[in-house]
C-alpha positions as CSV (number, residue, x, y, z in Angstrom):
1,X,-21.7,-4.3,6.3
2,X,-21.2,-2.2,9.4
3,X,-18.0,-0.2,9.4
4,X,-15.6,-0.3,12.4
5,X,-16.1,2.6,14.7
6,X,-13.0,4.7,13.5
7,X,-13.8,4.1,9.8
8,X,-17.5,5.0,10.4
9,X,-16.6,8.2,12.2
10,X,-14.3,9.1,9.4
11,X,-16.9,8.4,6.7
12,X,-19.4,10.6,8.6
13,X,-16.9,13.5,8.9
14,X,-15.9,15.0,5.6
15,X,-13.6,17.5,7.4
16,X,-11.5,14.8,9.0
17,X,-11.3,12.9,5.7
18,X,-10.2,16.0,3.8
19,X,-7.5,16.9,6.4
20,X,-6.2,13.3,6.3
21,X,-5.9,13.6,2.5
22,X,-4.0,16.8,3.0
23,X,-1.7,15.1,5.5
24,X,-1.1,12.3,3.0
25,X,0.0,14.8,0.3
26,X,2.3,16.6,2.7
27,X,3.8,13.3,3.7
28,X,4.4,12.6,0.0
29,X,5.9,16.0,-0.4
30,X,8.4,15.4,2.3
31,X,9.3,12.0,0.8
32,X,9.7,13.4,-2.7
33,X,11.7,16.3,-1.3
34,X,14.1,13.8,0.2
35,X,14.3,12.0,-3.2
36,X,15.1,15.4,-4.8
37,X,17.9,16.1,-2.3
38,X,19.4,12.6,-2.6
39,X,19.4,12.7,-6.4
40,X,20.9,16.2,-6.5
41,X,18.0,17.6,-8.4
42,X,17.0,20.6,-6.3
43,X,18.9,23.3,-8.2
44,X,17.8,22.1,-11.7
45,X,14.9,24.6,-12.0
46,X,16.6,28.0,-11.7
47,X,13.5,30.1,-12.0
48,X,10.4,30.4,-9.7
49,X,7.3,31.0,-11.8
50,X,4.2,30.1,-9.6
51,X,1.8,30.2,-12.5
52,X,3.7,29.9,-15.8
53,X,6.0,27.3,-14.3
54,X,3.2,24.8,-14.2
55,X,4.0,23.8,-17.8
56,X,7.3,21.9,-18.3
57,X,9.4,22.1,-21.5
58,X,7.4,20.3,-24.2
59,X,9.7,20.6,-27.3
60,X,13.4,19.9,-28.0
61,X,13.9,23.7,-28.3
62,X,12.3,24.3,-24.9
63,X,14.4,21.6,-23.2
64,X,17.6,23.1,-24.8
65,X,16.6,26.6,-23.5
66,X,16.1,25.3,-20.0
67,X,19.4,23.4,-20.1
68,X,21.2,26.6,-21.3
69,X,19.8,28.5,-18.3
70,X,21.0,25.7,-15.9
71,X,24.5,25.8,-17.5
72,X,24.8,29.5,-16.4
73,X,24.8,28.6,-12.8
74,X,27.6,27.3,-10.5
75,X,26.1,23.8,-10.0
76,X,26.7,23.0,-13.7
77,X,30.0,24.7,-13.9
78,X,31.5,23.3,-10.6
79,X,29.6,20.1,-10.0
80,X,28.1,18.8,-13.2
81,X,30.2,20.1,-16.1
82,X,29.8,16.8,-17.9
83,X,26.0,16.6,-17.6
84,X,24.2,15.9,-20.9
85,X,20.7,17.0,-21.9
86,X,19.3,13.6,-21.0
87,X,20.8,13.8,-17.5
88,X,19.4,17.3,-17.1
89,X,15.9,16.2,-18.1
90,X,16.0,13.6,-15.2
91,X,16.9,16.1,-12.5
92,X,14.6,18.8,-13.9
93,X,11.6,16.4,-13.9
94,X,12.4,15.3,-10.3
95,X,12.3,18.9,-9.1
96,X,9.3,19.7,-11.3
97,X,7.4,16.8,-9.8
98,X,8.1,18.1,-6.3
99,X,6.9,21.6,-7.2
100,X,3.8,20.3,-8.9
101,X,2.9,18.1,-6.0
102,X,3.2,21.1,-3.8
103,X,0.8,23.0,-6.0
104,X,-1.6,20.1,-6.0
105,X,-1.5,19.9,-2.2
106,X,-2.2,23.6,-2.0
107,X,-5.3,23.2,-4.2
108,X,-6.5,20.1,-2.4
109,X,-6.4,22.2,0.8
110,X,-7.7,25.5,-0.5
111,X,-10.7,24.6,-2.7
112,X,-12.5,22.4,-0.1
113,X,-11.6,25.0,2.6
114,X,-13.3,27.7,0.6
115,X,-16.3,25.5,0.0
116,X,-16.6,24.6,3.7
117,X,-16.4,28.3,4.6
118,X,-19.0,29.2,2.0
119,X,-21.4,26.5,3.3
120,X,-20.8,27.6,6.9
121,X,-19.7,24.1,7.9
122,X,-16.7,25.2,10.0
123,X,-17.0,26.2,13.6
124,X,-15.1,29.5,14.2
125,X,-12.4,27.9,16.3
126,X,-11.7,25.3,13.6
127,X,-11.8,27.9,10.8
128,X,-9.2,30.0,12.7
129,X,-6.9,27.0,12.9
130,X,-7.3,26.2,9.2
131,X,-6.5,29.8,8.3
132,X,-3.2,29.2,10.2
133,X,-2.6,26.1,8.1
134,X,-3.2,28.1,4.9
135,X,-0.7,30.8,6.0
136,X,1.9,28.2,7.0
137,X,1.5,26.4,3.7
138,X,2.1,29.7,1.8
139,X,5.1,30.4,3.9
140,X,6.4,26.9,3.2
141,X,6.3,27.6,-0.6
142,X,8.2,30.9,-0.1
143,X,10.8,29.2,2.2
144,X,11.3,26.5,-0.4
145,X,12.3,29.0,-3.1
146,X,14.4,30.9,-0.5
147,X,16.3,27.6,0.1
148,X,16.8,27.0,-3.6
149,X,18.2,30.6,-4.0
150,X,20.9,29.9,-1.5
151,X,22.3,27.3,-4.0
152,X,22.1,29.5,-7.1
153,X,24.9,31.8,-5.8
154,X,28.7,31.2,-5.8
155,X,28.4,28.0,-3.7
156,X,26.3,25.4,-5.5
157,X,24.8,23.9,-2.4
158,X,21.7,25.0,-0.6
159,X,22.1,26.4,2.9
160,X,21.7,23.6,5.5
161,X,20.0,26.2,7.8
162,X,17.4,26.9,5.1
163,X,17.0,23.1,4.4
164,X,16.4,22.5,8.1
165,X,13.9,25.3,8.3
166,X,12.1,24.0,5.2
167,X,11.8,20.5,6.6
168,X,10.9,21.8,10.1
169,X,8.0,23.8,8.7
170,X,6.8,20.9,6.6
171,X,6.8,18.5,9.5
172,X,5.1,21.0,11.8
173,X,2.4,21.6,9.2
174,X,1.9,17.9,8.8
175,X,1.7,17.2,12.5
176,X,-0.7,20.1,13.1
177,X,-3.1,19.0,10.4
178,X,-2.9,15.4,11.6
179,X,-3.7,16.6,15.1
180,X,-6.7,18.4,13.8
181,X,-7.9,15.5,11.7
182,X,-7.6,13.0,14.6
183,X,-9.1,15.4,17.0
184,X,-12.3,15.6,14.9
185,X,-13.1,12.0,15.7
186,X,-16.1,10.8,17.7
187,X,-15.7,10.6,21.4
188,X,-14.0,7.3,22.5
189,X,-16.2,4.4,23.4
190,X,-14.3,4.0,26.7
191,X,-12.6,6.8,28.6
192,X,-9.0,6.4,29.6
193,X,-8.2,5.7,33.3
194,X,-7.9,9.2,34.9
195,X,-4.8,8.2,37.0
196,X,-2.8,7.5,33.9
197,X,-3.6,10.6,31.9
198,X,-1.0,13.1,33.2
199,X,2.0,10.8,32.9
200,X,0.9,9.3,29.6
201,X,0.4,12.8,28.0
202,X,3.7,14.1,29.4
203,X,5.6,11.1,28.1
204,X,3.9,11.3,24.7
205,X,4.6,15.0,24.3
206,X,8.2,14.4,25.3
207,X,8.5,11.6,22.7
208,X,7.1,13.7,19.9
209,X,9.4,16.6,20.8
210,X,12.4,14.3,20.7
211,X,11.3,12.9,17.3
212,X,10.9,16.4,15.9
213,X,14.4,17.4,17.2
214,X,15.9,14.3,15.7
215,X,14.4,15.1,12.3
216,X,15.9,18.6,12.5
217,X,19.2,17.1,13.4
218,X,18.8,14.8,10.4
219,X,18.3,17.8,8.1
220,X,21.6,19.3,9.3
221,X,23.3,15.9,8.7
222,X,21.8,15.9,5.2
223,X,22.5,19.5,4.4
224,X,26.1,19.4,5.5
225,X,26.7,15.8,4.0
226,X,27.8,14.8,7.5
227,X,26.5,11.3,6.7
228,X,29.3,10.8,4.2
229,X,31.9,11.1,7.0
230,X,32.7,8.8,9.9
231,X,31.0,5.8,8.3
232,X,31.6,3.4,11.2
233,X,29.4,2.4,14.1
234,X,29.2,2.5,17.1
235,X,32.5,4.5,17.3
236,X,33.4,7.6,15.3
237,X,36.9,7.7,13.9
238,X,37.7,4.8,16.3
239,X,36.6,6.8,19.3
240,X,33.6,6.9,21.6
241,X,34.1,10.6,22.1
242,X,35.6,12.2,19.1
243,X,38.4,14.6,19.7
244,X,37.2,17.5,17.5
245,X,33.6,17.8,18.9
246,X,34.2,21.3,20.1
247,X,36.9,22.5,17.8
248,X,35.0,25.6,16.7
249,X,34.4,28.8,18.8
250,X,32.0,29.7,20.2
251,X,31.2,26.2,21.4
252,X,27.6,26.1,20.3
253,X,28.6,26.7,16.7
254,X,29.8,23.1,16.5
255,X,26.2,21.8,16.6
256,X,25.5,23.6,13.3
257,X,28.9,23.8,11.5
258,X,31.1,21.0,12.7
259,X,30.4,17.8,10.8
260,X,31.7,15.6,13.6
261,X,29.5,17.2,16.2
262,X,26.4,17.2,13.9
263,X,26.7,13.5,13.3
264,X,27.6,12.7,16.9
265,X,24.5,14.7,18.1
266,X,22.3,12.8,15.6
267,X,23.5,9.4,16.8
268,X,22.8,10.2,20.4
269,X,19.5,11.8,19.7
270,X,18.5,8.4,18.3
271,X,19.3,6.9,21.7
272,X,17.3,9.6,23.5
273,X,14.4,8.9,21.1
274,X,14.6,5.2,21.9
275,X,14.4,6.0,25.6
276,X,11.6,8.5,25.3
277,X,9.5,6.2,23.1
278,X,10.2,3.4,25.5
279,X,8.8,5.4,28.4
280,X,5.8,6.4,26.3
281,X,5.2,2.8,25.2
282,X,5.3,1.7,28.8
283,X,2.6,4.2,29.8
284,X,0.5,3.2,26.8
285,X,0.8,-0.5,27.7
286,X,-0.3,0.3,31.3
287,X,-3.3,2.2,29.9
288,X,-4.4,-0.7,27.8
289,X,-3.2,0.6,24.4
290,X,-0.9,-2.4,23.8
291,X,-1.1,-2.3,20.0
292,X,0.2,1.3,20.0
293,X,2.9,0.5,22.5
294,X,4.2,-2.4,20.4
295,X,4.0,-0.5,17.2
296,X,6.1,2.4,18.5
297,X,8.8,0.1,19.8
298,X,8.9,-1.7,16.5
299,X,9.1,1.5,14.5
300,X,11.8,3.2,16.6
301,X,13.9,0.0,16.4
302,X,13.5,-0.2,12.6
303,X,14.3,3.5,12.3
304,X,17.6,3.2,14.3
305,X,18.6,0.1,12.3
306,X,17.9,2.0,9.1
307,X,20.0,4.9,10.2
308,X,22.9,2.6,11.1
309,X,22.7,0.9,7.7
310,X,22.4,4.2,5.9
311,X,25.6,5.4,7.6
312,X,27.6,2.3,7.1
313,X,26.7,2.2,3.4
314,X,27.4,6.0,2.9
315,X,23.8,7.0,2.3
316,X,22.6,5.0,-0.7
317,X,19.5,6.5,-2.3
318,X,17.0,3.9,-1.2
319,X,18.1,3.7,2.4
320,X,18.4,7.5,2.7
321,X,14.8,7.9,1.5
322,X,13.5,5.0,3.7
323,X,15.2,6.6,6.7
324,X,13.6,10.0,6.2
325,X,10.2,8.5,5.5
326,X,10.6,6.2,8.5
327,X,10.9,9.3,10.7
328,X,7.7,10.7,9.4
329,X,5.9,7.3,10.0
330,X,7.3,7.2,13.5
331,X,6.1,10.8,14.2
332,X,2.7,9.9,12.8
333,X,2.3,6.8,15.0
334,X,3.4,8.6,18.2
335,X,1.0,11.5,17.5
336,X,-1.8,9.1,16.8
337,X,-1.1,7.2,20.0
338,X,-1.1,10.4,22.0
339,X,-4.3,11.8,20.4
340,X,-6.1,8.4,21.0
341,X,-5.8,9.1,24.7
342,X,-7.0,12.7,24.5
343,X,-10.6,13.9,24.4
344,X,-11.9,15.2,21.0
345,X,-11.2,18.9,20.3
346,X,-13.4,21.4,22.0
347,X,-15.4,22.3,18.9
348,X,-18.0,19.8,17.7
349,X,-17.3,17.8,14.6
350,X,-19.0,19.2,11.4
351,X,-22.2,17.4,10.4
352,X,-22.4,15.3,7.2
353,X,-22.6,17.3,4.0
354,X,-26.2,16.0,3.2
355,X,-27.5,17.4,6.4
356,X,-26.4,21.0,5.5
357,X,-27.6,21.0,1.8
358,X,-29.5,24.2,1.2
359,X,-29.3,25.6,-2.3
């Protein structure tokens, strides 16, 4: 059976397939990180041991020792003083799964990368970009522990600034790898109409930038627990324009420290995202990419409805997780739609493995 053109191009390009697998793992990491945050599990592992930490507690004595270490920190003393060993096991295993998935993602990237370098399968321009991915991935791991450390001090809550940086780097890394993977495709069967290119690309880049900004805003909402306040829609505290939006000085600090302003900004960024994606979808439709146009409008509408439901119900676990994952799906679809209208990356795709076999 003959594969469709995109599937055939992927099957013939191991680099693209590998990068897409890495993207899938980073997507899973972001989703699992959201589950860790929503379940309050992020501060359960109070040590960072990159090598020895790969083995969880295996005996009753080991579990009790890990629990005793946790009890020495403010989260247990101020937030969870009634937690039992069984409850601690749950939050520990949630955070453990997140860290192990991060290590697995690192190995899935690093080992094939070294193999491709050894076999000289990577054009220099692509190898340089993949070295950047490797460095950003290492930085992401360090930033994750830096974030956790902020909650192991006197205040048992991670810094919302560090949380936002951690998510921003993960999303940027995901988007960059996805761009590379999609850019390694075969040339399109039919070129886009030249008159539509400039406006379509500009609207696509603007839409992706707004989605990214909205995700950063969501991280601030999550990190400050702003979603637990003002649980009405469309008004906040019975007002269209809340009275305490700029209560802090200097004025710009409100966007990072004032719960009212943080939630207000996130609400209206959703409206800006709807507008930006609507414009992008219009350009896609005119260019003949009607499936992408319809998909983007459907996804952004679903994401906004999920956000409203999450707010009204005070951030239940399932809806909060779906809302964060929905933002990643929306970003992926917008990026795929944009890249589908761009030419392949400047360097040639790598040949199949069988054509380079020299032992």
